[in-house]
All heavy atoms as an XYZ file, in Angstrom:
634
protein
N     167.566    111.963     47.886
C     167.642    113.404     47.766
C     169.054    113.788     47.422
O     169.972    113.467     48.133
C     167.160    114.033     49.069
C     167.279    115.521     49.085
S     166.660    116.072     50.676
C     166.599    117.803     50.299
N     169.221    114.534     46.362
C     170.569    114.924     45.928
C     171.047    116.062     46.777
O     170.292    116.982     47.143
C     170.539    115.363     44.451
N     172.307    116.058     47.095
C     172.885    117.152     47.883
C     173.464    118.173     46.926
O     174.206    117.809     45.995
C     173.977    116.611     48.821
C     174.652    117.752     49.566
C     173.402    115.616     49.794
N     173.109    119.412     47.151
C     173.618    120.463     46.222
C     175.099    120.726     46.488
O     175.534    120.562     47.654
C     172.834    121.763     46.479
C     171.386    121.676     46.057
S     170.454    123.171     46.322
C     171.274    124.292     45.204
N     175.800    121.068     45.517
C     177.226    121.390     45.629
C     177.345    122.616     46.502
O     176.625    123.573     46.367
C     177.827    121.654     44.238
C     179.290    121.864     44.284
C     179.820    122.018     42.911
C     181.346    122.205     42.924
N     181.876    122.359     41.562
N     178.320    122.564     47.443
C     178.499    123.677     48.374
C     179.037    124.867     47.611
O     179.916    124.775     46.762
C     179.449    123.333     49.527
C     178.899    122.296     50.431
C     179.795    122.028     51.579
C     179.133    121.047     52.507
N     179.851    120.874     53.734
N     178.431    126.019     47.878
C     178.879    127.251     47.215
C     178.469    128.438     48.068
O     177.603    128.345     48.886
C     178.286    127.368     45.819
C     176.784    127.433     45.846
C     176.228    127.446     44.477
N     174.786    127.316     44.456
C     173.922    128.321     44.510
N     174.333    129.545     44.581
N     172.608    128.076     44.519
N     179.089    129.527     47.814
C     178.692    130.797     48.504
C     177.746    131.534     47.566
O     177.747    131.353     46.374
C     179.927    131.696     48.721
C     180.841    131.127     49.750
C     181.905    132.158     50.133
N     182.053    132.027     51.541
C     181.729    132.950     52.454
N     181.211    134.069     52.091
N     181.920    132.760     53.712
N     176.902    132.348     48.153
C     176.050    133.178     47.355
C     174.580    132.857     47.612
O     174.221    132.178     48.542
N     173.808    133.323     46.687
C     172.341    133.200     46.804
C     171.883    131.820     46.361
O     172.493    131.213     45.511
C     171.706    134.289     45.978
C     172.116    135.684     46.443
C     171.306    136.663     45.735
N     170.035    136.663     46.431
C     169.285    137.764     46.515
N     169.613    138.856     45.984
N     168.149    137.669     47.135
N     170.773    131.417     46.971
C     170.153    130.150     46.616
C     168.867    130.455     45.938
O     168.202    131.456     46.170
C     169.952    129.319     47.883
C     171.187    128.981     48.613
N     172.081    128.083     48.150
C     171.686    129.481     49.788
C     173.087    128.017     49.005
N     172.890    128.848     49.960
N     168.410    129.543     45.081
C     167.103    129.773     44.390
C     165.974    129.945     45.448
O     166.060    129.405     46.562
C     166.898    128.460     43.616
C     168.262    127.905     43.456
C     169.048    128.313     44.633
N     164.959    130.673     45.085
C     163.850    130.916     46.054
C     163.303    129.617     46.586
O     163.073    128.652     45.841
C     162.821    131.629     45.181
C     163.561    132.274     44.059
C     164.732    131.352     43.785
N     163.072    129.567     47.868
C     162.486    128.399     48.553
C     163.476    127.362     48.963
O     163.160    126.481     49.755
N     164.749    127.448     48.552
C     165.764    126.470     48.878
C     166.072    126.453     50.392
O     166.097    125.388     51.007
C     167.052    126.701     48.101
O     166.694    126.722     46.709
C     168.016    125.617     48.356
N     166.258    127.618     50.950
C     166.548    127.724     52.358
C     165.340    127.262     53.183
O     165.498    126.450     54.139
C     166.951    129.158     52.756
C     167.045    129.331     54.259
C     168.269    129.527     52.098
N     164.164    127.683     52.805
C     162.951    127.277     53.486
C     162.828    125.751     53.508
O     162.555    125.115     54.509
C     161.750    127.897     52.824
C     160.402    127.434     53.512
C     159.209    127.555     52.563
N     159.404    126.750     51.357
C     159.121    127.165     50.170
N     158.628    128.365     49.931
N     159.356    126.371     49.135
N     163.012    125.174     52.314
C     162.892    123.690     52.183
C     163.890    122.969     53.045
O     163.582    121.909     53.632
C     163.004    123.279     50.741
C     161.847    123.777     49.891
O     160.818    124.209     50.422
O     161.991    123.726     48.629
N     165.111    123.487     53.170
C     166.136    122.872     54.006
C     165.760    122.966     55.474
O     165.951    122.005     56.242
C     167.477    123.518     53.719
N     165.194    124.092     55.893
C     164.779    124.263     57.271
C     163.664    123.273     57.582
O     163.671    122.592     58.606
C     164.319    125.698     57.538
C     165.480    126.674     57.432
C     163.701    125.804     58.935
C     165.062    128.174     57.448
N     162.664    123.231     56.686
C     161.532    122.301     56.888
C     162.008    120.884     56.969
O     161.582    120.118     57.882
C     160.500    122.501     55.770
C     159.440    121.384     55.773
C     159.808    123.830     55.890
N     162.878    120.480     56.095
C     163.373    119.040     56.063
C     164.082    118.736     57.396
O     163.852    117.668     58.006
C     164.318    118.832     54.903
N     164.901    119.680     57.874
C     165.578    119.460     59.198
C     164.618    119.356     60.308
O     164.695    118.439     61.154
C     166.587    120.585     59.390
C     167.370    120.402     60.674
C     168.394    119.502     60.801
C     167.050    121.220     61.785
C     169.070    119.326     61.950
C     167.749    121.078     62.977
C     168.766    120.121     63.078
N     163.623    120.258     60.360
C     162.692    120.249     61.487
C     161.735    119.006     61.428
O     161.264    118.572     62.467
C     161.900    121.542     61.542
C     162.730    122.739     62.016
C     161.898    124.015     61.932
C     163.236    122.532     63.449
N     161.474    118.512     60.241
C     160.657    117.290     60.129
C     161.380    116.135     60.837
O     160.763    115.277     61.417
C     160.390    116.941     58.680
C     159.307    117.682     58.061
C     159.011    117.146     56.693
N     157.865    117.911     56.123
C     157.732    118.108     54.825
N     158.593    117.659     53.981
N     156.676    118.783     54.405
N     162.695    116.116     60.750
C     163.492    115.016     61.350
C     163.705    115.251     62.826
O     163.846    114.280     63.600
C     164.856    114.892     60.676
C     164.800    114.380     59.258
C     166.201    114.339     58.642
C     166.143    113.977     57.218
N     167.480    114.019     56.602
N     163.796    116.491     63.256
C     164.220    116.772     64.637
C     163.115    117.371     65.527
O     163.369    117.659     66.669
C     165.412    117.699     64.647
C     166.592    117.071     64.023
N     166.851    117.075     62.673
C     167.601    116.336     64.574
C     167.981    116.415     62.451
N     168.437    115.945     63.569
N     161.923    117.542     64.975
C     160.776    118.067     65.724
C     160.954    119.486     66.236
O     160.136    120.335     65.943
C     160.390    117.133     66.850
C     160.040    115.744     66.373
C     159.409    114.924     67.376
N     158.013    115.382     67.458
C     157.065    114.729     68.050
N     157.369    113.576     68.665
N     155.838    115.157     68.081
N     162.020    119.749     66.956
C     162.312    121.119     67.411
C     163.823    121.247     67.452
O     164.547    120.261     67.573
C     161.716    121.409     68.763
C     162.294    120.601     69.924
C     161.615    120.987     71.234
O     160.364    120.904     71.310
O     162.355    121.302     72.181
N     164.283    122.503     67.309
C     165.752    122.689     67.315
C     166.076    124.150     67.586
O     165.276    125.036     67.353
C     166.311    122.320     65.936
N     167.290    124.300     68.098
C     167.771    125.658     68.349
C     168.235    126.256     67.013
O     168.586    125.566     66.109
C     168.979    125.604     69.300
C     168.624    125.087     70.668
C     169.869    124.954     71.526
N     170.942    124.330     70.729
C     172.195    124.304     71.096
N     172.593    124.891     72.210
N     173.098    123.722     70.371
N     168.195    127.586     66.974
C     168.558    128.296     65.737
C     169.968    127.896     65.305
O     170.191    127.646     64.107
C     168.450    129.836     65.930
C     169.038    130.563     64.719
C     167.037    130.246     66.180
N     170.919    127.793     66.198
C     172.284    127.438     65.822
C     172.371    126.091     65.165
O     173.112    125.884     64.196
C     173.168    127.473     67.094
N     171.551    125.131     65.610
C     171.540    123.794     65.051
C     170.905    123.836     63.623
O     171.355    123.126     62.725
C     170.780    122.814     65.918
C     171.444    122.654     67.249
O     172.727    122.703     67.299
O     170.759    122.422     68.268
N     169.866    124.635     63.491
C     169.232    124.792     62.210
C     170.186    125.404     61.195
O     170.300    124.966     60.051
C     167.911    125.606     62.337
C     166.899    124.864     63.196
C     167.326    125.916     60.921
C     165.698    125.700     63.609
N     170.854    126.440     61.623
C     171.839    127.134     60.725
C     172.904    126.162     60.295
O     173.236    126.056     59.109
C     172.450    128.324     61.455
C     173.705    128.888     60.706
C     171.463    129.445     61.639
N     173.464    125.378     61.211
C     174.517    124.384     60.857
C     173.979    123.355     59.835
O     174.664    123.009     58.875
C     175.046    123.685     62.133
C     176.138    124.410     62.827
C     176.829    123.565     63.853
N     175.991    123.145     64.951
C     175.750    123.872     66.011
N     176.267    125.094     66.148
N     174.931    123.433     66.971
N     172.798    122.823     60.075
C     172.208    121.854     59.189
C     171.967    122.412     57.792
O     172.234    121.748     56.811
C     170.890    121.301     59.775
N     171.455    123.623     57.725
C     171.179    124.247     56.423
C     172.470    124.501     55.693
O     172.600    124.216     54.504
C     170.356    125.553     56.589
C     170.236    126.311     55.267
C     168.935    125.202     57.065
N     173.466    124.978     56.374
C     174.790    125.276     55.745
C     175.438    123.957     55.319
O     176.105    123.927     54.274
C     175.682    126.069     56.682
C     175.241    127.516     56.813
C     176.156    128.363     57.622
O     176.939    127.793     58.464
O     176.095    129.582     57.481
N     175.219    122.922     56.056
C     175.849    121.608     55.652
C     175.157    121.124     54.373
O     175.803    120.567     53.510
C     175.617    120.569     56.782
C     176.232    119.270     56.504
C     176.057    118.293     57.669
C     176.657    116.957     57.379
N     176.460    116.029     58.507
N     173.895    121.368     54.269
C     173.173    120.898     53.074
C     173.414    121.810     51.852
O     173.603    121.361     50.738
C     171.654    120.798     53.332
C     170.877    120.302     52.149
C     169.404    120.182     52.435
O     168.983    120.170     53.602
N     168.605    120.084     51.423
N     173.365    123.111     52.091
C     173.413    124.073     50.972
C     174.728    124.773     50.758
O     174.918    125.422     49.732
C     172.314    125.134     51.139
C     170.890    124.656     51.287
C     169.958    125.820     51.549
C     170.465    123.833     50.098
N     175.602    124.645     51.735
C     176.884    125.401     51.635
C     176.698    126.681     52.426
O     175.607    127.039     52.887
N     177.810    127.371     52.618
C     177.760    128.585     53.426
C     176.848    129.667     52.821
O     176.786    129.782     51.594
C     179.169    129.216     53.537
C     179.943    128.629     54.694
C     181.201    129.423     54.950
O     181.131    130.643     55.100
O     182.243    128.784     54.942
N     176.151    130.282     53.658
C     175.281    131.404     53.251
C     175.114    132.315     54.395
O     175.565    131.983     55.497
N     174.477    133.404     54.205
C     174.285    134.337     55.313
C     173.404    133.750     56.414
O     172.269    133.392     56.178
C     173.603    135.559     54.688
C     173.568    135.321     53.235
C     173.891    133.887     52.981
N     173.967    133.599     57.588
C     173.218    133.101     58.723
C     172.012    133.972     58.984
O     170.935    133.466     59.395
C     174.070    133.001     59.978
C     175.148    131.976     59.914
C     175.945    131.864     61.164
O     175.567    132.440     62.189
N     177.043    131.173     61.129
N     172.173    135.251     58.724
C     171.051    136.179     58.970
C     169.822    135.859     58.137
O     168.716    136.055     58.541
C     171.496    137.608     58.733
O     171.908    137.791     57.397
N     170.066    135.278     56.932
C     168.905    134.880     56.073
C     168.172    133.738     56.692
O     166.909    133.730     56.643
C     169.446    134.441     54.704
O     170.021    135.521     54.040
N     168.834    132.818     57.252
C     168.158    131.669     57.886
C     167.439    132.174     59.144
O     166.209    131.843     59.319
C     169.212    130.594     58.289
C     169.866    130.081     57.005
C     168.506    129.451     59.043
C     171.109    129.244     57.266
N     168.067    132.974     59.927
C     167.401    133.504     61.155
C     166.183    134.378     60.758
O     165.151    134.275     61.414
C     168.429    134.340     61.956
C     169.506    133.530     62.545
C     170.545    134.455     63.212
N     171.739    133.722     63.509
C     171.907    133.039     64.648
N     170.975    132.952     65.496
N     173.038    132.386     64.873
N     166.374    135.171     59.720
C     165.240    136.040     59.300
C     164.085    135.170     58.818
O     162.917    135.455     59.089
C     165.675    136.954     58.201
O     166.570    137.884     58.671
N     164.403    134.145     58.075
C     163.340    133.254     57.577
C     162.526    132.684     58.700
O     161.307    132.649     58.679
C     163.918    132.149     56.693
C     162.800    131.669     55.713
C     162.760    132.126     54.422
C     161.829    130.806     56.171
C     161.745    131.741     53.603
C     160.819    130.407     55.344
C     160.775    130.881     54.051
O     159.769    130.475     53.231
N     163.175    132.183     59.758
C     162.520    131.638     60.911
C     161.599    132.648     61.566
O     160.477    132.336     61.929
C     163.487    131.087     61.910
C     164.234    129.825     61.525
C     165.465    129.603     62.394
C     163.338    128.664     61.565
N     162.116    133.869     61.658
C     161.320    134.935     62.363
C     160.169    135.462     61.475
O     159.087    135.677     61.971
C     162.227    136.111     62.786
C     163.039    135.713     63.999
O     162.540    135.128     64.920
N     164.315    136.033     63.949
N     160.471    135.662     60.191
C     159.473    136.288     59.329
C     158.402    135.324     58.892
O     157.270    135.726     58.669
C     160.152    136.876     58.105
C     161.115    137.986     58.357
C     161.833    138.411     57.072
C     160.407    139.204     58.935
N     158.707    134.041     58.780
C     157.772    133.109     58.240
C     157.132    132.269     59.354
O     156.420    131.300     59.081
C     158.418    132.201     57.203
C     157.349    131.521     56.350
O     156.376    132.197     56.008
O     157.536    130.342     56.057
N     157.367    132.619     60.613
C     156.877    131.752     61.677
C     155.374    131.695     61.732
O     154.782    130.732     62.250
C     157.475    132.134     63.020
C     157.085    133.499     63.541
C     157.839    133.776     64.813
C     157.526    135.174     65.289
N     158.386    135.578     66.339
N     154.691    132.686     61.141
C     153.236    132.672     61.180
C     152.639    131.517     60.365
O     151.603    130.955     60.717
C     152.671    133.986     60.664
O     153.045    134.192     59.329
N     153.341    131.084     59.272
C     152.747    130.051     58.406
C     153.403    128.691     58.601
O     152.728    127.683     58.521
C     152.805    130.465     56.945
O     154.136    130.604     56.522
N     154.698    128.618     58.811
C     155.401    127.350     58.899
C     156.012    127.024     60.243
O     155.977    125.882     60.696
C     156.514    127.266     57.864
C     156.142    127.170     56.405
C     157.392    127.287     55.534
C     155.437    125.890     56.146
N     156.591    128.038     60.858
C     157.422    127.784     62.039
C     156.799    128.365     63.308
O     156.148    129.412     63.251
C     158.841    128.376     61.861
C     159.442    127.919     60.552
C     159.727    128.866     59.583
C     159.744    126.592     60.325
C     160.268    128.443     58.352
C     160.318    126.202     59.129
C     160.562    127.118     58.159
N     157.016    127.715     64.387
C     156.495    128.181     65.694
C     157.716    128.359     66.606
O     158.463    127.379     66.813
C     155.510    127.161     66.204
C     154.960    127.481     67.526
C     153.946    126.461     67.971
O     153.935    125.296     67.467
O     153.143    126.780     68.877
N     157.796    129.508     67.244
C     158.860    129.719     68.230
C     158.292    129.166     69.573
O     157.294    129.651     70.036
C     159.187    131.210     68.339
C     160.323    131.504     69.224
C     160.656    132.994     69.169
C     161.886    133.327     69.977
N     162.294    134.721     69.806
N     158.984    128.187     70.104
C     158.445    127.577     71.331
C     159.123    128.050     72.586
O     158.547    127.920     73.694
C     158.437    126.032     71.256
C     159.845    125.517     71.006
C     157.497    125.560     70.148
C     159.956    123.987     71.048
N     160.270    128.636     72.461
C     160.981    129.350     73.552
C     162.149    130.087     72.887
O     162.391    129.914     71.671
C     161.424    128.399     74.646
C     162.440    127.309     74.244
C     162.715    126.365     75.391
N     163.325    125.144     74.911
C     162.625    124.078     74.502
N     161.352    124.087     74.501
N     163.271    123.022     74.054
N     162.775    130.906     73.619
C     163.895    131.739     73.095
C     164.857    130.876     72.293
O     165.435    129.910     72.786
C     164.597    132.453     74.214
C     165.690    133.322     73.675
N     165.463    134.497     73.011
C     167.077    133.165     73.694
C     166.618    135.021     72.661
N     167.569    134.225     73.063
N     164.978    131.176     70.980
C     165.946    130.540     70.124
C     165.619    129.123     69.714
O     166.479    128.442     69.143
N     164.402    128.667     69.953
C     164.018    127.266     69.595
C     162.739    127.289     68.816
O     161.767    127.921     69.171
C     163.854    126.439     70.871
O     165.039    126.506     71.653
C     163.527    124.983     70.502
N     162.762    126.567     67.692
C     161.612    126.547     66.782
C     161.216    125.101     66.449
O     161.999    124.153     66.586
C     162.002    127.213     65.413
C     162.164    128.729     65.562
C     163.343    129.248     66.004
C     161.073    129.562     65.246
C     163.467    130.607     66.138
C     161.240    130.923     65.340
C     162.397    131.428     65.820
O     162.549    132.787     65.910
N     159.990    124.980     65.959
C     159.493    123.722     65.414
C     158.531    124.021     64.318
O     158.070    125.192     64.158
C     158.765    122.863     66.497
C     157.520    123.466     67.034
C     156.920    122.566     68.082
N     155.790    123.243     68.738
C     155.323    122.896     69.877
N     155.828    121.921     70.526
N     154.286    123.544     70.396
N     158.184    123.006     63.526
C     157.186    123.207     62.500
C     155.790    123.307     63.158
O     155.520    122.569     64.139
C     157.140    122.019     61.546
C     158.233    121.922     60.508
C     158.078    120.646     59.712
C     158.244    123.097     59.579
N     154.997    124.186     62.664
C     153.636    124.223     63.118
C     152.925    122.946     62.642
O     153.317    122.363     61.602
C     152.868    125.429     62.548
C     153.190    126.690     63.267
C     152.227    127.765     62.811
C     152.343    128.936     63.743
N     151.404    129.986     63.371
N     151.903    122.573     63.315
C     151.120    121.372     62.864
C     150.654    121.660     61.462
O     150.032    122.653     61.158
C     149.941    121.194     63.802
C     149.282    119.840     63.642
C     148.222    119.655     64.694
N     148.787    119.518     66.020
C     149.047    118.351     66.604
N     148.809    117.226     65.977
N     149.575    118.290     67.830
N     150.940    120.695     60.580
C     150.603    120.871     59.170
C     151.614    121.725     58.383
O     151.483    121.862     57.202
N     152.608    122.315     59.065
C     153.614    123.133     58.432
C     154.519    122.321     57.503
O     154.819    121.175     57.863
N     154.878    122.883     56.440
C     155.794    122.225     55.533
C     155.164    121.230     54.609
O     155.829    120.539     53.899
N     153.827    121.166     54.611
C     153.143    120.268     53.654
C     153.209    120.885     52.295
O     152.942    122.062     52.123
C     151.691    120.022     54.064
C     151.611    119.201     55.362
O     152.576    118.497     55.673
O     150.557    119.260     56.022
N     153.496    120.108     51.299
C     153.481    120.554     49.916
C     154.617    121.276     49.458
O     155.562    121.694     49.574
């Protein structure tokens, strides 16, 4: 998997989601702060609020909040 060059600004649609999914596939569950660090390490700096919003807004289809500030992939989440 190629690592994208670090840069500030917007990422193509789905890039942040894919980075979150990849991280959670490896770690099963994680705190928001750890997810943010991993996504920024892979994609470069970006608005942390975008990552947090994605977790909260998309939790119905991909992510499950299992306790305050901790998420995991839903069963079958991130396929495809």
